[in-house]
Kinemage of the C-alpha trace (Angstrom):
@kinemage 1
@onewidth
@group {chain A} dominant
@subgroup {mainchain}
@vectorlist {calphas} color= white
{ca unk a 1} P -35.380 -183.367 90.604
{ca unk a 2} L -34.802 -179.966 89.059
{ca unk a 3} L -32.677 -178.733 92.091
{ca unk a 4} L -30.644 -182.002 91.136
{ca unk a 5} L -30.374 -181.439 87.795
{ca unk a 6} L -29.376 -177.677 88.259
{ca unk a 7} L -26.624 -178.609 90.707
{ca unk a 8} L -25.300 -181.273 88.227
{ca unk a 9} L -25.324 -178.399 85.552
{ca unk a 10} L -23.508 -176.027 88.037
{ca unk a 11} L -21.126 -178.934 88.917
{ca unk a 12} L -19.950 -179.660 85.068
{ca unk a 13} L -19.959 -175.733 84.338
{ca unk a 14} L -17.425 -175.080 87.392
{ca unk a 15} L -15.389 -178.447 86.049
{ca unk a 16} L -15.144 -176.701 82.659
{ca unk a 17} L -13.848 -173.582 84.249
{ca unk a 18} L -11.212 -175.456 86.138
{ca unk a 19} L -10.249 -177.011 82.933
{ca unk a 20} L -9.915 -173.643 81.041
{ca unk a 21} L -8.028 -172.048 83.821
{ca unk a 22} L -5.703 -174.906 83.647
{ca unk a 23} L -5.213 -174.831 80.201
{ca unk a 24} L -4.540 -170.820 80.547
{ca unk a 25} L -2.004 -171.261 83.218
{ca unk a 26} L -0.310 -173.788 81.256
{ca unk a 27} L -0.196 -171.588 78.155
{ca unk a 28} L 1.432 -169.033 80.002
{ca unk a 29} L 4.035 -171.120 81.539
{ca unk a 30} L 5.019 -172.328 78.380
{ca unk a 31} L 6.285 -168.977 77.369
{ca unk a 32} L 9.116 -169.514 79.908
{ca unk a 33} L 10.753 -172.480 78.814
{ca unk a 34} L 12.545 -173.863 75.591
{ca unk a 35} L 9.392 -175.599 74.227
{ca unk a 36} L 7.329 -172.147 74.484
{ca unk a 37} L 7.243 -169.177 72.429
{ca unk a 38} L 10.570 -169.072 70.987
{ca unk a 39} L 11.979 -165.667 69.718
{ca unk a 40} L 12.940 -165.064 66.272
{ca unk a 41} L 16.534 -164.668 67.248
{ca unk a 42} L 18.436 -167.569 68.264
{ca unk a 43} L 21.858 -168.690 69.418
{ca unk a 44} L 24.254 -168.120 66.569
{ca unk a 45} L 22.387 -165.591 65.176
{ca unk a 46} L 23.511 -162.065 64.176
{ca unk a 47} L 21.445 -159.553 66.234
{ca unk a 48} L 19.919 -156.641 64.596
{ca unk a 49} L 21.391 -153.217 65.428
{ca unk a 50} L 18.156 -152.318 66.981
{ca unk a 51} L 17.412 -148.820 67.856
{ca unk a 52} L 15.280 -147.823 71.171
{ca unk a 53} L 15.469 -144.943 73.546
{ca unk a 54} L 17.916 -144.813 76.437
{ca unk a 55} L 17.117 -143.087 79.882
{ca unk a 56} L 19.259 -140.190 78.899
{ca unk a 57} L 17.294 -139.660 75.837
{ca unk a 58} L 13.704 -140.195 77.105
{ca unk a 59} L 14.618 -137.838 80.188
{ca unk a 60} L 14.274 -140.397 82.805
{ca unk a 61} L 14.619 -144.197 83.656
{ca unk a 62} L 10.619 -144.186 84.331
{ca unk a 63} L 10.073 -143.242 80.684
{ca unk a 64} L 11.927 -146.206 79.375
{ca unk a 65} L 11.119 -148.849 82.338
{ca unk a 66} L 8.059 -149.946 83.992
{ca unk a 67} L 10.234 -151.108 87.250
{ca unk a 68} L 9.682 -149.294 90.226
{ca unk a 69} L 13.247 -149.951 91.520
{ca unk a 70} L 16.026 -147.796 90.220
{ca unk a 71} L 18.599 -149.700 88.137
{ca unk a 72} L 21.215 -148.744 85.223
{ca unk a 73} L 20.138 -150.796 82.518
{ca unk a 74} L 19.070 -148.010 80.196
{ca unk a 75} L 22.223 -146.409 79.378
{ca unk a 76} L 23.156 -148.608 76.102
{ca unk a 77} L 21.476 -148.729 72.752
{ca unk a 78} L 21.836 -152.153 70.838
{ca unk a 79} L 22.918 -150.111 67.912
{ca unk a 80} L 25.816 -148.343 69.636
{ca unk a 81} L 26.733 -151.698 71.217
{ca unk a 82} L 27.014 -153.405 67.928
{ca unk a 83} L 28.942 -150.623 66.271
{ca unk a 84} L 31.546 -150.474 69.271
{ca unk a 85} L 31.961 -154.303 69.005
{ca unk a 86} L 31.112 -154.623 72.826
{ca unk a 87} L 29.455 -157.581 74.261
{ca unk a 88} L 26.407 -157.545 76.149
{ca unk a 89} L 23.410 -159.221 77.966
{ca unk a 90} L 20.047 -157.646 77.086
{ca unk a 91} L 16.731 -159.007 79.021
{ca unk a 92} L 13.365 -158.687 77.732
{ca unk a 93} L 10.838 -158.084 80.467
{ca unk a 94} L 7.772 -156.113 81.653
{ca unk a 95} L 8.313 -155.790 85.186
{ca unk a 96} L 4.984 -153.971 85.739
{ca unk a 97} L 3.441 -157.260 85.820
{ca unk a 98} L 5.730 -159.971 85.705
{ca unk a 99} L 7.172 -160.893 88.926
{ca unk a 100} L 9.835 -163.299 87.164
{ca unk a 101} L 11.101 -160.154 85.295
{ca unk a 102} L 11.686 -158.207 88.366
{ca unk a 103} L 13.846 -161.088 89.750
{ca unk a 104} L 15.717 -161.580 86.502
{ca unk a 105} L 16.473 -157.810 86.340
{ca unk a 106} L 17.676 -157.963 89.926
{ca unk a 107} L 20.145 -160.454 89.273
{ca unk a 108} L 21.521 -158.777 86.075
{ca unk a 109} L 21.901 -155.553 87.957
{ca unk a 110} L 24.202 -157.572 90.387
{ca unk a 111} L 26.170 -158.980 87.194
{ca unk a 112} L 26.439 -155.112 86.011
{ca unk a 113} L 28.022 -154.250 89.091
{ca unk a 114} L 30.194 -157.249 89.149
{ca unk a 115} L 31.494 -156.852 85.439
{ca unk a 116} L 31.615 -153.028 85.393
{ca unk a 117} L 32.739 -151.824 81.908
{ca unk a 118} L 33.919 -155.008 80.679
{ca unk a 119} L 30.302 -156.117 79.528
{ca unk a 120} L 27.315 -153.862 78.688
{ca unk a 121} L 23.731 -154.764 80.474
{ca unk a 122} L 20.346 -153.534 79.145
{ca unk a 123} L 16.681 -153.932 79.458
{ca unk a 124} L 13.980 -153.697 76.993
{ca unk a 125} L 10.731 -153.069 78.233
{ca unk a 126} L 7.803 -154.232 76.042
{ca unk a 127} L 5.359 -151.463 77.445
{ca unk a 128} L 8.260 -148.801 76.543
{ca unk a 129} L 9.769 -150.352 73.313
{ca unk a 130} L 7.456 -152.966 71.859
{ca unk a 131} L 9.077 -152.375 68.259
{ca unk a 132} L 12.614 -154.079 69.574
{ca unk a 133} L 10.414 -156.844 70.935
{ca unk a 134} L 8.697 -157.163 67.604
{ca unk a 135} L 11.910 -157.131 65.538
{ca unk a 136} L 13.659 -159.779 67.824
{ca unk a 137} L 10.385 -161.788 67.775
{ca unk a 138} L 10.084 -161.931 71.374
{ca unk a 139} L 6.830 -163.390 72.989
{ca unk a 140} L 6.410 -164.337 76.710
{ca unk a 141} L 8.981 -163.017 79.330
{ca unk a 142} L 11.592 -162.716 80.581
{ca unk a 143} L 14.058 -163.590 77.790
{ca unk a 144} L 17.803 -163.024 78.195
{ca unk a 145} L 20.264 -163.037 75.493
{ca unk a 146} L 24.030 -162.801 75.866
{ca unk a 147} L 25.703 -161.458 72.638
{ca unk a 148} L 29.520 -161.389 71.875
{ca unk a 149} L 31.895 -158.785 70.579
{ca unk a 150} L 30.727 -159.531 66.700
{ca unk a 151} L 27.057 -159.289 67.476
{ca unk a 152} L 26.097 -163.177 67.556
{ca unk a 153} L 23.951 -164.797 70.320
{ca unk a 154} L 25.884 -166.893 72.433
{ca unk a 155} L 23.168 -167.873 74.665
{ca unk a 156} L 19.211 -167.495 75.038
{ca unk a 157} L 17.823 -167.866 78.395
{ca unk a 158} L 13.995 -168.235 78.646
{ca unk a 159} L 12.537 -167.367 82.341
{ca unk a 160} L 14.565 -166.650 85.238
{ca unk a 161} L 18.277 -167.731 85.115
{ca unk a 162} L 20.690 -168.592 87.924
{ca unk a 163} L 23.716 -165.856 88.302
{ca unk a 164} L 26.282 -168.617 87.948
{ca unk a 165} L 24.917 -169.895 84.677
{ca unk a 166} L 24.984 -166.356 83.176
{ca unk a 167} L 28.396 -165.628 84.693
{ca unk a 168} L 29.878 -168.955 82.958
{ca unk a 169} L 28.568 -167.465 79.376
{ca unk a 170} L 30.044 -163.842 80.134
{ca unk a 171} L 33.035 -165.254 81.356
{ca unk a 172} L 33.541 -167.042 78.212
{ca unk a 173} L 32.879 -164.155 76.023
{ca unk a 174} L 35.146 -162.115 77.723
{ca unk a 175} L 38.011 -164.490 77.769
{ca unk a 176} L 37.495 -164.631 73.752
{ca unk a 177} L 37.459 -160.981 73.587
{ca unk a 178} L 40.964 -160.598 75.310
């Protein structure tokens, strides 16, 4: 009788932990969609002229990025791009612990190769530049913003985003600039 009671307790305790785990997983997943943790900066908003370190200023890419794969997404400052009226795409993500961020950064690096100097591409790593995350109100990851030459957010993408979807918005912004 005592054994059966203890087994029942363990069963209910296990069910409780499963429920907690499911709720925790759902809360994490909600950060990667429109219904989750929305950033403070939204489509149509003017972005702040954020100051952050570039790889050149920091002395290395590793000082500003937790991704173990080389990229060229750390040569611009948002403040410089705003001053130069240059359109840009910025990804907020921490690849050290976020595999979706790594995937998104690989996609963005391929866009950078395609568009060259016509569009700027950058990455802000939470582990390296948390004040910019706070300034933009970013929670959860990855978040990708496409900003036009006037500094206005044209599109915000929560989570991983298909290349063709980002290309469509970038092409529209480039056409307007011409």
